[in-house]
C-alpha positions in Angstrom: 15.3 16.5 -7.5 16.1 14.3 -4.6 12.8 14.7 -2.7 10.8 12.9 -5.3 12.9 9.7 -5.1 12.5 9.0 -1.4 11.3 5.6 -0.5 8.2 5.2 1.7 10.4 4.3 4.7 12.5 7.4 4.1 9.4 9.6 3.9 8.1 8.1 7.2 11.4 8.7 8.9 11.5 12.3 7.7 8.0 12.9 9.0 8.8 11.4 12.4 12.4 12.5 12.9 13.1 15.3 10.4 13.6 19.0 11.3 10.8 21.4 10.4 11.1 24.5 8.3 8.8 27.0 6.7 8.9 26.9 2.9 7.4 28.7 0.0 5.8 27.1 -3.1 7.6 28.0 -6.3 5.5 26.0 -8.8 2.8 23.5 -8.9 1.9 21.1 -11.8 -1.0 18.8 -12.2 0.2 15.4 -13.3 -2.5 14.9 -16.0 -0.9 11.6 -17.2 -1.5 9.9 -13.8 -5.3 9.6 -13.6 -7.0 8.1 -10.5 -10.6 7.0 -11.1 -12.8 7.6 -8.1 -16.1 6.2 -9.6 -16.8 2.6 -10.5 -19.0 3.7 -13.5 -18.2 6.8 -15.5 -20.3 8.7 -18.0 -17.3 10.3 -19.8 -13.5 10.1 -19.6 -13.1 12.8 -16.9 -16.0 11.7 -14.8 -14.6 10.9 -11.3 -11.0 11.5 -12.5 -8.6 13.0 -10.0 -4.9 13.9 -10.6 -1.9 14.1 -8.2 0.3 17.3 -8.1 4.0 18.0 -8.3 5.0 20.8 -6.0 8.4 22.6 -6.2 9.2 24.6 -3.1 12.1 26.4 -1.4 13.1 26.6 2.2 16.1 27.6 4.4 18.1 25.4 6.7 21.3 26.4 8.6 21.3 29.7 6.7 21.3 28.1 3.3 18.5 28.0 0.7 17.3 24.7 -0.7 14.8 23.7 -3.4 12.8 20.5 -3.2 10.0 18.8 -5.0 7.3 16.5 -3.8 4.3 14.7 -5.2 1.0 15.2 -3.5 -1.8 12.7 -3.6 -4.9 13.4 -5.7 -6.8 13.7 -2.4 -4.6 16.4 -0.9 -5.3 20.1 -1.4 -2.8 21.5 -3.9 -1.1 24.7 -2.5 -1.0 27.9 -4.7 2.2 29.4 -6.0 3.8 31.6 -3.3 1.9 29.9 -0.5 3.7 29.0 2.7 4.1 25.3 3.4 5.6 23.2 6.2 8.7 21.2 5.1 10.4 18.3 6.9 14.1 17.7 6.0 17.1 15.6 7.1 19.4 17.8 9.2 22.5 16.0 7.9 21.3 16.3 4.3 18.8 19.1 3.9 18.4 18.4 0.2 16.4 15.3 1.3 13.1 17.0 2.1 9.3 16.5 1.8 6.2 18.6 2.3 4.6 18.0 5.7 0.9 17.8 4.8 -0.7 18.3 8.2 1.0 21.4 9.6 1.1 23.0 6.2 -2.7 22.7 5.8 -2.5 20.3 2.9 -5.2 18.1 4.5 -7.1 15.5 2.6 -10.1 16.6 0.6 -12.7 14.5 -1.1 
């Protein structure tokens, strides 16, 4: 899916200049193989471990339906399947899209 492979610069440009759309979460997956340790000393393997999420979503732009996928940080709230989310997309290539974390309520959690 194209949304996953955007560079940091491309993501920033989409956040700042992309068009907004309301999307719907199709599927979420926890990326168990990417572990982020949040504690310097752990008592067991999962102590302080956090995991990022892959979110597949759909949205409409110019009367057409699109599907995208984005990776959310371990510190962002993972949306539920079927939940409405804010999407930012390139108006010339709507398949280039990302989740917009602030308007969609995917704020950072600790």
